[in-house]
N, CA, C and O atoms as a GROMACS GRO file, in nm:
protein
  560
    1MET      N    1 -13.464 -14.268  -1.672
    1MET     CA    2 -13.599 -14.313  -1.646
    1MET      C    3 -13.648 -14.252  -1.515
    1MET      O    4 -13.575 -14.249  -1.416
    2THR      N    5 -13.771 -14.202  -1.516
    2THR     CA    6 -13.828 -14.141  -1.397
    2THR      C    7 -13.946 -14.224  -1.348
    2THR      O    8 -13.991 -14.317  -1.416
    3TYR      N    9 -13.994 -14.191  -1.229
    3TYR     CA   10 -14.102 -14.270  -1.173
    3TYR      C   11 -14.230 -14.257  -1.256
    3TYR      O   12 -14.314 -14.346  -1.250
    4GLN      N   13 -14.246 -14.149  -1.332
    4GLN     CA   14 -14.366 -14.136  -1.415
    4GLN      C   15 -14.366 -14.233  -1.532
    4GLN      O   16 -14.472 -14.261  -1.588
    5ASP      N   17 -14.251 -14.284  -1.569
    5ASP     CA   18 -14.245 -14.380  -1.679
    5ASP      C   19 -14.323 -14.507  -1.648
    5ASP      O   20 -14.364 -14.579  -1.740
    6ASN      N   21 -14.344 -14.536  -1.521
    6ASN     CA   22 -14.415 -14.657  -1.480
    6ASN      C   23 -14.559 -14.630  -1.437
    6ASN      O   24 -14.625 -14.719  -1.384
    7MET      N   25 -14.609 -14.508  -1.461
    7MET     CA   26 -14.744 -14.471  -1.418
    7MET      C   27 -14.841 -14.472  -1.536
    7MET      O   28 -14.802 -14.452  -1.651
    8HIS      N   29 -14.969 -14.496  -1.505
    8HIS     CA   30 -15.075 -14.484  -1.604
    8HIS      C   31 -15.112 -14.337  -1.618
    8HIS      O   32 -15.083 -14.256  -1.531
    9LEU      N   33 -15.176 -14.304  -1.729
    9LEU     CA   34 -15.210 -14.166  -1.759
    9LEU      C   35 -15.294 -14.101  -1.648
    9LEU      O   36 -15.268 -13.986  -1.611
   10GLU      N   37 -15.393 -14.172  -1.596
   10GLU     CA   38 -15.477 -14.113  -1.490
   10GLU      C   39 -15.399 -14.092  -1.361
   10GLU      O   40 -15.428 -13.999  -1.286
   11ASP      N   41 -15.300 -14.177  -1.333
   11ASP     CA   42 -15.215 -14.158  -1.215
   11ASP      C   43 -15.127 -14.035  -1.231
   11ASP      O   44 -15.106 -13.959  -1.136
   12ILE      N   45 -15.076 -14.015  -1.352
   12ILE     CA   46 -14.993 -13.897  -1.379
   12ILE      C   47 -15.076 -13.772  -1.361
   12ILE      O   48 -15.029 -13.674  -1.302
   13GLU      N   49 -15.200 -13.773  -1.413
   13GLU     CA   50 -15.288 -13.657  -1.401
   13GLU      C   51 -15.320 -13.626  -1.255
   13GLU      O   52 -15.317 -13.510  -1.215
   14THR      N   53 -15.350 -13.728  -1.176
   14THR     CA   54 -15.379 -13.709  -1.034
   14THR      C   55 -15.256 -13.656  -0.961
   14THR      O   56 -15.268 -13.564  -0.880
   15ASN      N   57 -15.141 -13.712  -0.988
   15ASN     CA   58 -15.016 -13.668  -0.926
   15ASN      C   59 -14.986 -13.523  -0.962
   15ASN      O   60 -14.945 -13.445  -0.876
   16ASP      N   61 -15.007 -13.487  -1.089
   16ASP     CA   62 -14.982 -13.350  -1.133
   16ASP      C   63 -15.077 -13.253  -1.065
   16ASP      O   64 -15.036 -13.143  -1.026
   17LEU      N   65 -15.202 -13.291  -1.049
   17LEU     CA   66 -15.300 -13.206  -0.982
   17LEU      C   67 -15.260 -13.182  -0.837
   17LEU      O   68 -15.272 -13.070  -0.787
   18GLU      N   69 -15.213 -13.286  -0.769
   18GLU     CA   70 -15.168 -13.272  -0.630
   18GLU      C   71 -15.048 -13.179  -0.619
   18GLU      O   72 -15.041 -13.095  -0.529
   19MET      N   73 -14.952 -13.193  -0.712
   19MET     CA   74 -14.834 -13.105  -0.710
   19MET      C   75 -14.875 -12.961  -0.739
   19MET      O   76 -14.820 -12.868  -0.680
   20THR      N   77 -14.970 -12.942  -0.830
   20THR     CA   78 -15.017 -12.807  -0.862
   20THR      C   79 -15.086 -12.745  -0.741
   20THR      O   80 -15.062 -12.628  -0.710
   21ARG      N   81 -15.169 -12.821  -0.674
   21ARG     CA   82 -15.237 -12.770  -0.552
   21ARG      C   83 -15.136 -12.729  -0.446
   21ARG      O   84 -15.152 -12.626  -0.381
   22ASP      N   85 -15.031 -12.810  -0.429
   22ASP     CA   86 -14.927 -12.778  -0.332
   22ASP      C   87 -14.854 -12.650  -0.371
   22ASP      O   88 -14.826 -12.565  -0.287
   23ALA      N   89 -14.822 -12.636  -0.499
   23ALA     CA   90 -14.752 -12.516  -0.547
   23ALA      C   91 -14.838 -12.392  -0.526
   23ALA      O   92 -14.788 -12.288  -0.483
   24VAL      N   93 -14.967 -12.403  -0.556
   24VAL     CA   94 -15.058 -12.290  -0.543
   24VAL      C   95 -15.077 -12.254  -0.396
   24VAL      O   96 -15.090 -12.136  -0.362
   25LYS      N   97 -15.079 -12.354  -0.309
   25LYS     CA   98 -15.094 -12.329  -0.166
   25LYS      C   99 -14.978 -12.243  -0.114
   25LYS      O  100 -14.997 -12.162  -0.023
   26ASN      N  101 -14.860 -12.260  -0.172
   26ASN     CA  102 -14.742 -12.184  -0.131
   26ASN      C  103 -14.717 -12.062  -0.219
   26ASN      O  104 -14.613 -11.997  -0.206
   27ALA      N  105 -14.811 -12.030  -0.306
   27ALA     CA  106 -14.792 -11.919  -0.399
   27ALA      C  107 -14.836 -11.787  -0.338
   27ALA      O  108 -14.912 -11.781  -0.241
   28LYS      N  109 -14.784 -11.681  -0.398
   28LYS     CA  110 -14.822 -11.545  -0.360
   28LYS      C  111 -14.868 -11.472  -0.484
   28LYS      O  112 -14.830 -11.506  -0.596
   29ARG      N  113 -14.950 -11.372  -0.463
   29ARG     CA  114 -14.995 -11.286  -0.573
   29ARG      C  115 -14.912 -11.158  -0.569
   29ARG      O  116 -14.904 -11.090  -0.467
   30TYR      N  117 -14.850 -11.128  -0.682
   30TYR     CA  118 -14.771 -11.006  -0.695
   30TYR      C  119 -14.846 -10.912  -0.790
   30TYR      O  120 -14.888 -10.953  -0.898
   31CYS      N  121 -14.862 -10.786  -0.749
   31CYS     CA  122 -14.938 -10.689  -0.827
   31CYS      C  123 -14.844 -10.580  -0.880
   31CYS      O  124 -14.755 -10.533  -0.810
   32PHE      N  125 -14.865 -10.543  -1.006
   32PHE     CA  126 -14.779 -10.446  -1.073
   32PHE      C  127 -14.863 -10.341  -1.144
   32PHE      O  128 -14.975 -10.370  -1.186
   33PRO      N  129 -14.811 -10.219  -1.156
   33PRO     CA  130 -14.889 -10.112  -1.218
   33PRO      C  131 -14.897 -10.122  -1.370
   33PRO      O  132 -14.988 -10.066  -1.431
   34THR      N  133 -14.804 -10.195  -1.432
   34THR     CA  134 -14.806 -10.208  -1.578
   34THR      C  135 -14.779 -10.353  -1.618
   34THR      O  136 -14.724 -10.430  -1.539
   35SER      N  137 -14.819 -10.388  -1.739
   35SER     CA  138 -14.793 -10.524  -1.787
   35SER      C  139 -14.643 -10.545  -1.807
   35SER      O  140 -14.594 -10.657  -1.791
   36GLY      N  141 -14.570 -10.440  -1.842
   36GLY     CA  142 -14.425 -10.450  -1.860
   36GLY      C  143 -14.354 -10.489  -1.732
   36GLY      O  144 -14.263 -10.572  -1.732
   37HIS      N  145 -14.395 -10.428  -1.621
   37HIS     CA  146 -14.336 -10.464  -1.491
   37HIS      C  147 -14.367 -10.610  -1.457
   37HIS      O  148 -14.282 -10.683  -1.407
   38ALA      N  149 -14.490 -10.651  -1.485
   38ALA     CA  150 -14.530 -10.789  -1.456
   38ALA      C  151 -14.451 -10.888  -1.541
   38ALA      O  152 -14.407 -10.992  -1.491
   39MET      N  153 -14.432 -10.858  -1.669
   39MET     CA  154 -14.355 -10.946  -1.757
   39MET      C  155 -14.209 -10.954  -1.714
   39MET      O  156 -14.148 -11.060  -1.721
   40SER      N  157 -14.154 -10.842  -1.671
   40SER     CA  158 -14.015 -10.843  -1.620
   40SER      C  159 -14.004 -10.932  -1.498
   40SER      O  160 -13.905 -11.004  -1.482
   41PHE      N  161 -14.104 -10.928  -1.412
   41PHE     CA  162 -14.107 -11.012  -1.293
   41PHE      C  163 -14.113 -11.160  -1.331
   41PHE      O  164 -14.042 -11.241  -1.273
   42VAL      N  165 -14.197 -11.194  -1.428
   42VAL     CA  166 -14.207 -11.333  -1.475
   42VAL      C  167 -14.070 -11.378  -1.526
   42VAL      O  168 -14.024 -11.488  -1.493
   43GLY      N  169 -14.004 -11.294  -1.605
   43GLY     CA  170 -13.871 -11.327  -1.656
   43GLY      C  171 -13.770 -11.349  -1.545
   43GLY      O  172 -13.689 -11.441  -1.552
   44ALA      N  173 -13.776 -11.264  -1.443
   44ALA     CA  174 -13.684 -11.279  -1.330
   44ALA      C  175 -13.711 -11.408  -1.253
   44ALA      O  176 -13.618 -11.472  -1.205
   45CYS      N  177 -13.838 -11.445  -1.240
   45CYS     CA  178 -13.873 -11.571  -1.173
   45CYS      C  179 -13.820 -11.691  -1.251
   45CYS      O  180 -13.763 -11.783  -1.191
   46VAL      N  181 -13.837 -11.691  -1.382
   46VAL     CA  182 -13.787 -11.800  -1.465
   46VAL      C  183 -13.636 -11.808  -1.454
   46VAL      O  184 -13.580 -11.916  -1.435
   47LYS      N  185 -13.571 -11.694  -1.465
   47LYS     CA  186 -13.424 -11.690  -1.459
   47LYS      C  187 -13.374 -11.743  -1.324
   47LYS      O  188 -13.284 -11.827  -1.320
   48ALA      N  189 -13.433 -11.694  -1.214
   48ALA     CA  190 -13.391 -11.739  -1.081
   48ALA      C  191 -13.414 -11.888  -1.062
   48ALA      O  192 -13.330 -11.957  -1.004
   49THR      N  193 -13.527 -11.939  -1.112
   49THR     CA  194 -13.558 -12.081  -1.097
   49THR      C  195 -13.460 -12.168  -1.175
   49THR      O  196 -13.406 -12.264  -1.122
   50LEU      N  197 -13.437 -12.132  -1.302
   50LEU     CA  198 -13.345 -12.213  -1.385
   50LEU      C  199 -13.203 -12.206  -1.330
   50LEU      O  200 -13.130 -12.305  -1.337
   51GLU      N  201 -13.162 -12.092  -1.277
   51GLU     CA  202 -13.028 -12.083  -1.218
   51GLU      C  203 -13.017 -12.171  -1.094
   51GLU      O  204 -12.914 -12.233  -1.071
   52LYS      N  205 -13.124 -12.176  -1.014
   52LYS     CA  206 -13.124 -12.264  -0.896
   52LYS      C  207 -13.116 -12.411  -0.937
   52LYS      O  208 -13.064 -12.495  -0.863
   53LEU      N  209 -13.169 -12.441  -1.056
   53LEU     CA  210 -13.166 -12.578  -1.106
   53LEU      C  211 -13.038 -12.608  -1.184
   53LEU      O  212 -13.022 -12.717  -1.239
   54GLY      N  213 -12.947 -12.512  -1.188
   54GLY     CA  214 -12.816 -12.534  -1.249
   54GLY      C  215 -12.803 -12.493  -1.394
   54GLY      O  216 -12.703 -12.524  -1.458
   55VAL      N  217 -12.903 -12.424  -1.447
   55VAL     CA  218 -12.895 -12.377  -1.586
   55VAL      C  219 -12.855 -12.230  -1.583
   55VAL      O  220 -12.939 -12.142  -1.565
   56LYS      N  221 -12.727 -12.206  -1.602
   56LYS     CA  222 -12.673 -12.069  -1.596
   56LYS      C  223 -12.668 -12.010  -1.736
   56LYS      O  224 -12.651 -12.082  -1.834
   57ASN      N  225 -12.683 -11.879  -1.746
   57ASN     CA  226 -12.670 -11.805  -1.872
   57ASN      C  227 -12.756 -11.861  -1.984
   57ASN      O  228 -12.715 -11.862  -2.100
   58PHE      N  229 -12.876 -11.908  -1.951
   58PHE     CA  230 -12.960 -11.969  -2.054
   58PHE      C  231 -13.005 -11.869  -2.160
   58PHE      O  232 -13.040 -11.910  -2.271
   59LEU      N  233 -13.003 -11.742  -2.129
   59LEU     CA  234 -13.044 -11.641  -2.228
   59LEU      C  235 -12.944 -11.631  -2.343
   59LEU      O  236 -12.979 -11.587  -2.452
   60LYS      N  237 -12.821 -11.673  -2.318
   60LYS     CA  238 -12.716 -11.666  -2.421
   60LYS      C  239 -12.706 -11.796  -2.501
   60LYS      O  240 -12.628 -11.803  -2.597
   61MET      N  241 -12.783 -11.897  -2.463
   61MET     CA  242 -12.775 -12.028  -2.531
   61MET      C  243 -12.869 -12.033  -2.650
   61MET      O  244 -12.974 -11.969  -2.653
   62ASN      N  245 -12.828 -12.111  -2.750
   62ASN     CA  246 -12.922 -12.136  -2.859
   62ASN      C  247 -13.021 -12.243  -2.813
   62ASN      O  248 -13.000 -12.310  -2.712
   63ASP      N  249 -13.128 -12.257  -2.888
   63ASP     CA  250 -13.237 -12.347  -2.850
   63ASP      C  251 -13.190 -12.491  -2.834
   63ASP      O  252 -13.232 -12.560  -2.741
   64LYS      N  253 -13.106 -12.536  -2.924
   64LYS     CA  254 -13.059 -12.674  -2.922
   64LYS      C  255 -12.978 -12.703  -2.794
   64LYS      O  256 -12.995 -12.807  -2.731
   65MET      N  257 -12.890 -12.610  -2.758
   65MET     CA  258 -12.807 -12.625  -2.639
   65MET      C  259 -12.893 -12.625  -2.512
   65MET      O  260 -12.871 -12.706  -2.421
   66LEU      N  261 -12.990 -12.536  -2.507
   66LEU     CA  262 -13.078 -12.528  -2.390
   66LEU      C  263 -13.158 -12.658  -2.374
   66LEU      O  264 -13.171 -12.709  -2.262
   67LYS      N  265 -13.210 -12.711  -2.483
   67LYS     CA  266 -13.286 -12.837  -2.476
   67LYS      C  267 -13.197 -12.952  -2.431
   67LYS      O  268 -13.241 -13.040  -2.357
   68MET      N  269 -13.073 -12.953  -2.476
   68MET     CA  270 -12.979 -13.058  -2.437
   68MET      C  271 -12.951 -13.052  -2.285
   68MET      O  272 -12.951 -13.155  -2.218
   69ILE      N  273 -12.928 -12.932  -2.234
   69ILE     CA  274 -12.901 -12.916  -2.091
   69ILE      C  275 -13.023 -12.953  -2.009
   69ILE      O  276 -13.011 -13.018  -1.905
   70GLN      N  277 -13.141 -12.913  -2.055
   70GLN     CA  278 -13.264 -12.949  -1.985
   70GLN      C  279 -13.281 -13.100  -1.981
   70GLN      O  280 -13.322 -13.156  -1.879
   71LYS      N  281 -13.251 -13.167  -2.091
   71LYS     CA  282 -13.263 -13.313  -2.096
   71LYS      C  283 -13.162 -13.379  -2.002
   71LYS      O  284 -13.197 -13.472  -1.929
   72GLU      N  285 -13.038 -13.330  -2.002
   72GLU     CA  286 -12.934 -13.385  -1.914
   72GLU      C  287 -12.972 -13.373  -1.767
   72GLU      O  288 -12.948 -13.464  -1.688
   73ARG      N  289 -13.031 -13.261  -1.732
   73ARG     CA  290 -13.065 -13.233  -1.591
   73ARG      C  291 -13.207 -13.271  -1.556
   73ARG      O  292 -13.253 -13.249  -1.443
   74ASN      N  293 -13.278 -13.330  -1.653
   74ASN     CA  294 -13.416 -13.373  -1.635
   74ASN      C  295 -13.505 -13.257  -1.588
   74ASN      O  296 -13.580 -13.269  -1.491
   75ILE      N  297 -13.494 -13.146  -1.660
   75ILE     CA  298 -13.575 -13.027  -1.633
   75ILE      C  299 -13.673 -13.012  -1.749
   75ILE      O  300 -13.635 -13.021  -1.866
   76LYS      N  301 -13.799 -12.988  -1.715
   76LYS     CA  302 -13.900 -12.969  -1.818
   76LYS      C  303 -13.975 -12.840  -1.788
   76LYS      O  304 -14.016 -12.815  -1.675
   77VAL      N  305 -13.993 -12.758  -1.892
   77VAL     CA  306 -14.069 -12.634  -1.879
   77VAL      C  307 -14.191 -12.646  -1.969
   77VAL      O  308 -14.178 -12.665  -2.090
   78GLU      N  309 -14.309 -12.635  -1.908
   78GLU     CA  310 -14.435 -12.644  -1.984
   78GLU      C  311 -14.504 -12.509  -1.980
   78GLU      O  312 -14.506 -12.442  -1.878
   79HIS      N  313 -14.561 -12.472  -2.093
   79HIS     CA  314 -14.646 -12.353  -2.098
   79HIS      C  315 -14.788 -12.400  -2.121
   79HIS      O  316 -14.822 -12.450  -2.229
   80ARG      N  317 -14.872 -12.386  -2.020
   80ARG     CA  318 -15.010 -12.434  -2.029
   80ARG      C  319 -15.104 -12.317  -2.056
   80ARG      O  320 -15.094 -12.212  -1.993
   81THR      N  321 -15.193 -12.338  -2.151
   81THR     CA  322 -15.288 -12.232  -2.187
   81THR      C  323 -15.432 -12.284  -2.195
   81THR      O  324 -15.520 -12.212  -2.242
   82GLN      N  325 -15.455 -12.405  -2.151
   82GLN     CA  326 -15.585 -12.468  -2.173
   82GLN      C  327 -15.693 -12.431  -2.073
   82GLN      O  328 -15.807 -12.476  -2.087
   83TYR      N  329 -15.663 -12.351  -1.973
   83TYR     CA  330 -15.762 -12.320  -1.870
   83TYR      C  331 -15.844 -12.196  -1.907
   83TYR      O  332 -15.794 -12.106  -1.976
   84HIS      N  333 -15.968 -12.192  -1.862
   84HIS     CA  334 -16.059 -12.082  -1.896
   84HIS      C  335 -16.142 -12.042  -1.775
   84HIS      O  336 -16.144 -12.111  -1.673
   85ASN      N  337 -16.210 -11.929  -1.788
   85ASN     CA  338 -16.303 -11.877  -1.688
   85ASN      C  339 -16.237 -11.864  -1.550
   85ASN      O  340 -16.136 -11.796  -1.536
   86ASN      N  341 -16.293 -11.930  -1.448
   86ASN     CA  342 -16.239 -11.916  -1.312
   86ASN      C  343 -16.102 -11.978  -1.294
   86ASN      O  344 -16.033 -11.948  -1.196
   87ASP      N  345 -16.060 -12.064  -1.385
   87ASP     CA  346 -15.930 -12.129  -1.375
   87ASP      C  347 -15.823 -12.062  -1.462
   87ASP      O  348 -15.715 -12.116  -1.479
   88ILE      N  349 -15.853 -11.945  -1.516
   88ILE     CA  350 -15.759 -11.877  -1.606
   88ILE      C  351 -15.625 -11.850  -1.538
   88ILE      O  352 -15.522 -11.846  -1.605
   89TRP      N  353 -15.626 -11.831  -1.407
   89TRP     CA  354 -15.503 -11.804  -1.332
   89TRP      C  355 -15.407 -11.923  -1.337
   89TRP      O  356 -15.288 -11.907  -1.309
   90ARG      N  357 -15.456 -12.042  -1.373
   90ARG     CA  358 -15.370 -12.161  -1.381
   90ARG      C  359 -15.289 -12.167  -1.510
   90ARG      O  360 -15.199 -12.250  -1.523
   91CYS      N  361 -15.320 -12.079  -1.606
   91CYS     CA  362 -15.240 -12.072  -1.729
   91CYS      C  363 -15.104 -12.013  -1.694
   91CYS      O  364 -15.095 -11.917  -1.616
   92GLY      N  365 -15.001 -12.069  -1.750
   92GLY     CA  366 -14.868 -12.015  -1.723
   92GLY      C  367 -14.760 -12.120  -1.740
   92GLY      O  368 -14.777 -12.220  -1.810
   93LEU      N  369 -14.648 -12.095  -1.673
   93LEU     CA  370 -14.532 -12.183  -1.682
   93LEU      C  371 -14.527 -12.279  -1.564
   93LEU      O  372 -14.547 -12.241  -1.448
   94TYR      N  373 -14.501 -12.404  -1.596
   94TYR     CA  374 -14.483 -12.509  -1.496
   94TYR      C  375 -14.343 -12.564  -1.518
   94TYR      O  376 -14.313 -12.617  -1.625
   95ILE      N  377 -14.257 -12.551  -1.418
   95ILE     CA  378 -14.119 -12.597  -1.430
   95ILE      C  379 -14.100 -12.720  -1.341
   95ILE      O  380 -14.122 -12.714  -1.220
   96TYR      N  381 -14.059 -12.830  -1.404
   96TYR     CA  382 -14.041 -12.958  -1.336
   96TYR      C  383 -13.894 -12.997  -1.331
   96TYR      O  384 -13.818 -12.968  -1.424
   97LYS      N  385 -13.855 -13.062  -1.223
   97LYS     CA  386 -13.723 -13.125  -1.211
   97LYS      C  387 -13.749 -13.268  -1.166
   97LYS      O  388 -13.813 -13.291  -1.064
   98ASP      N  389 -13.700 -13.365  -1.243
   98ASP     CA  390 -13.723 -13.507  -1.214
   98ASP      C  391 -13.872 -13.537  -1.199
   98ASP      O  392 -13.912 -13.612  -1.109
   99ASP      N  393 -13.954 -13.479  -1.286
   99ASP     CA  394 -14.100 -13.498  -1.288
   99ASP      C  395 -14.172 -13.447  -1.163
   99ASP      O  396 -14.285 -13.485  -1.136
  100VAL      N  397 -14.106 -13.362  -1.087
  100VAL     CA  398 -14.168 -13.301  -0.970
  100VAL      C  399 -14.181 -13.152  -0.997
  100VAL      O  400 -14.084 -13.086  -1.035
  101LEU      N  401 -14.301 -13.099  -0.978
  101LEU     CA  402 -14.325 -12.957  -1.002
  101LEU      C  403 -14.245 -12.874  -0.902
  101LEU      O  404 -14.264 -12.885  -0.781
  102VAL      N  405 -14.156 -12.791  -0.955
  102VAL     CA  406 -14.072 -12.706  -0.871
  102VAL      C  407 -14.135 -12.568  -0.859
  102VAL      O  408 -14.144 -12.512  -0.749
  103VAL      N  409 -14.178 -12.514  -0.972
  103VAL     CA  410 -14.230 -12.377  -0.972
  103VAL      C  411 -14.347 -12.365  -1.069
  103VAL      O  412 -14.348 -12.422  -1.178
  104PHE      N  413 -14.446 -12.288  -1.024
  104PHE     CA  414 -14.558 -12.247  -1.108
  104PHE      C  415 -14.553 -12.095  -1.117
  104PHE      O  416 -14.541 -12.027  -1.015
  105ILE      N  417 -14.562 -12.042  -1.240
  105ILE     CA  418 -14.565 -11.897  -1.261
  105ILE      C  419 -14.683 -11.869  -1.355
  105ILE      O  420 -14.681 -11.911  -1.471
  106SER      N  421 -14.782 -11.801  -1.305
  106SER     CA  422 -14.899 -11.774  -1.389
  106SER      C  423 -14.862 -11.677  -1.500
  106SER      O  424 -14.763 -11.605  -1.493
  107GLU      N  425 -14.946 -11.677  -1.604
  107GLU     CA  426 -14.934 -11.572  -1.704
  107GLU      C  427 -14.975 -11.442  -1.635
  107GLU      O  428 -15.036 -11.443  -1.528
  108VAL      N  429 -14.942 -11.331  -1.697
  108VAL     CA  430 -14.983 -11.202  -1.640
  108VAL      C  431 -15.135 -11.194  -1.649
  108VAL      O  432 -15.193 -11.208  -1.757
  109LEU      N  433 -15.197 -11.172  -1.534
  109LEU     CA  434 -15.342 -11.163  -1.529
  109LEU      C  435 -15.382 -11.018  -1.555
  109LEU      O  436 -15.350 -10.928  -1.477
  110VAL      N  437 -15.453 -10.997  -1.663
  110VAL     CA  438 -15.492 -10.863  -1.706
  110VAL      C  439 -15.614 -10.820  -1.626
  110VAL      O  440 -15.705 -10.899  -1.603
  111PRO      N  441 -15.616 -10.693  -1.584
  111PRO     CA  442 -15.729 -10.647  -1.504
  111PRO      C  443 -15.860 -10.647  -1.584
  111PRO      O  444 -15.862 -10.617  -1.704
  112VAL      N  445 -15.966 -10.681  -1.516
  112VAL     CA  446 -16.098 -10.679  -1.578
  112VAL      C  447 -16.169 -10.555  -1.525
  112VAL      O  448 -16.187 -10.540  -1.404
  113ARG      N  449 -16.208 -10.469  -1.614
  113ARG     CA  450 -16.276 -10.346  -1.573
  113ARG      C  451 -16.424 -10.374  -1.550
  113ARG      O  452 -16.491 -10.440  -1.630
  114HIS      N  453 -16.472 -10.322  -1.440
  114HIS     CA  454 -16.614 -10.331  -1.410
  114HIS      C  455 -16.677 -10.200  -1.454
  114HIS      O  456 -16.632 -10.093  -1.411
  115PRO      N  457 -16.779 -10.203  -1.538
  115PRO     CA  458 -16.834 -10.080  -1.595
  115PRO      C  459 -16.894  -9.983  -1.493
  115PRO      O  460 -16.905  -9.864  -1.521
  116LEU      N  461 -16.934 -10.032  -1.376
  116LEU     CA  462 -16.997  -9.945  -1.276
  116LEU      C  463 -16.897  -9.885  -1.177
  116LEU      O  464 -16.932  -9.794  -1.102
  117LEU      N  465 -16.775  -9.935  -1.174
  117LEU     CA  466 -16.676  -9.882  -1.082
  117LEU      C  467 -16.589  -9.779  -1.152
  117LEU      O  468 -16.521  -9.810  -1.250
  118ILE      N  469 -16.593  -9.656  -1.102
  118ILE     CA  470 -16.518  -9.548  -1.165
  118ILE      C  471 -16.373  -9.547  -1.118
  118ILE      O  472 -16.282  -9.540  -1.201
  119LYS      N  473 -16.350  -9.555  -0.989
  119LYS     CA  474 -16.214  -9.549  -0.935
  119LYS      C  475 -16.160  -9.688  -0.906
  119LYS      O  476 -16.123  -9.721  -0.793
  120GLN      N  477 -16.158  -9.767  -1.007
  120GLN     CA  478 -16.108  -9.904  -0.991
  120GLN      C  479 -15.958  -9.904  -1.014
  120GLN      O  480 -15.909  -9.856  -1.116
  121LYS      N  481 -15.885  -9.959  -0.918
  121LYS     CA  482 -15.740  -9.966  -0.929
  121LYS      C  483 -15.703 -10.082  -1.021
  121LYS      O  484 -15.740 -10.197  -0.995
  122GLU      N  485 -15.629 -10.052  -1.128
  122GLU     CA  486 -15.587 -10.154  -1.221
  122GLU      C  487 -15.449 -10.206  -1.183
  122GLU      O  488 -15.355 -10.129  -1.165
  123THR      N  489 -15.438 -10.336  -1.170
  123THR     CA  490 -15.308 -10.398  -1.148
  123THR      C  491 -15.294 -10.517  -1.240
  123THR      O  492 -15.393 -10.578  -1.280
  124TYR      N  493 -15.170 -10.549  -1.274
  124TYR     CA  494 -15.139 -10.667  -1.353
  124TYR      C  495 -15.076 -10.766  -1.256
  124TYR      O  496 -14.971 -10.739  -1.199
  125ASP      N  497 -15.141 -10.879  -1.240
  125ASP     CA  498 -15.102 -10.972  -1.134
  125ASP      C  499 -15.031 -11.095  -1.188
  125ASP      O  500 -15.055 -11.139  -1.301
  126VAL      N  501 -14.942 -11.149  -1.105
  126VAL     CA  502 -14.874 -11.275  -1.133
  126VAL      C  503 -14.884 -11.357  -1.005
  126VAL      O  504 -14.855 -11.308  -0.896
  127ILE      N  505 -14.924 -11.483  -1.021
  127ILE     CA  506 -14.931 -11.574  -0.907
  127ILE      C  507 -14.819 -11.676  -0.923
  127ILE      O  508 -14.807 -11.740  -1.028
  128THR      N  509 -14.736 -11.690  -0.820
  128THR     CA  510 -14.624 -11.783  -0.831
  128THR      C  511 -14.579 -11.831  -0.694
  128THR      O  512 -14.598 -11.764  -0.593
  129ASN      N  513 -14.519 -11.949  -0.693
  129ASN     CA  514 -14.453 -11.999  -0.573
  129ASN      C  515 -14.302 -11.984  -0.586
  129ASN      O  516 -14.226 -12.030  -0.500
  130ALA      N  517 -14.257 -11.919  -0.695
  130ALA     CA  518 -14.114 -11.894  -0.715
  130ALA      C  519 -14.064 -11.795  -0.612
  130ALA      O  520 -14.139 -11.711  -0.562
  131THR      N  521 -13.937 -11.806  -0.581
  131THR     CA  522 -13.874 -11.709  -0.492
  131THR      C  523 -13.767 -11.636  -0.572
  131THR      O  524 -13.651 -11.677  -0.573
  132PRO      N  525 -13.808 -11.530  -0.638
  132PRO     CA  526 -13.714 -11.458  -0.725
  132PRO      C  527 -13.616 -11.374  -0.644
  132PRO      O  528 -13.636 -11.255  -0.624
  133ASP      N  529 -13.510 -11.439  -0.597
  133ASP     CA  530 -13.412 -11.371  -0.512
  133ASP      C  531 -13.355 -11.246  -0.578
  133ASP      O  532 -13.322 -11.149  -0.509
  134THR      N  533 -13.344 -11.248  -0.710
  134THR     CA  534 -13.285 -11.136  -0.780
  134THR      C  535 -13.385 -11.025  -0.807
  134THR      O  536 -13.349 -10.920  -0.860
  135THR      N  537 -13.511 -11.048  -0.772
  135THR     CA  538 -13.614 -10.948  -0.799
  135THR      C  539 -13.660 -10.885  -0.668
  135THR      O  540 -13.711 -10.953  -0.579
  136ARG      N  541 -13.643 -10.756  -0.660
  136ARG     CA  542 -13.696 -10.686  -0.544
  136ARG      C  543 -13.844 -10.658  -0.568
  136ARG      O  544 -13.886 -10.643  -0.683
  137ARG      N  545 -13.920 -10.652  -0.463
  137ARG     CA  546 -14.063 -10.628  -0.477
  137ARG      C  547 -14.089 -10.478  -0.483
  137ARG      O  548 -14.164 -10.423  -0.402
  138VAL      N  549 -14.027 -10.412  -0.578
  138VAL     CA  550 -14.037 -10.267  -0.591
  138VAL      C  551 -14.178 -10.224  -0.628
  138VAL      O  552 -14.228 -10.124  -0.577
  139TYR      N  553 -14.240 -10.298  -0.715
  139TYR     CA  554 -14.371 -10.256  -0.766
  139TYR      C  555 -14.487 -10.318  -0.691
  139TYR      O  556 -14.603 -10.289  -0.722
  140ALA      N  557 -14.460 -10.402  -0.593
  140ALA     CA  558 -14.568 -10.470  -0.522
  140ALA      C  559 -14.639 -10.377  -0.427
  140ALA      O  560 -14.733 -10.418  -0.359
   0.00000   0.00000   0.00000
């Protein structure tokens, strides 16, 4: 049982918004030349975060085993896609431990081309508060 079990829905929403604001305040924007580099970075962030939370070798686990370990350790991974327009950067992975937001990793933000700018530098961005120790900032 966690402290959210005793909260009303609006309290949970307010608490989640506060945790998200805190995560974003500590987040950094990472820029990559290709979507492949950005996706590799997202994968490295997820891997580093889950390993810090005690989930080792999760890539080799079947789905049932991974869900069991997440339940035992009270880890929840949410993929949110409901945000639009100016809040599109909030779409992504939210990783919780004991109902506390540990890491936010945005989806890869695709560059928007402006029709009047000819020499516009295209980057694929990821916003996260994760500290991917295993990922060097080679492409940043």
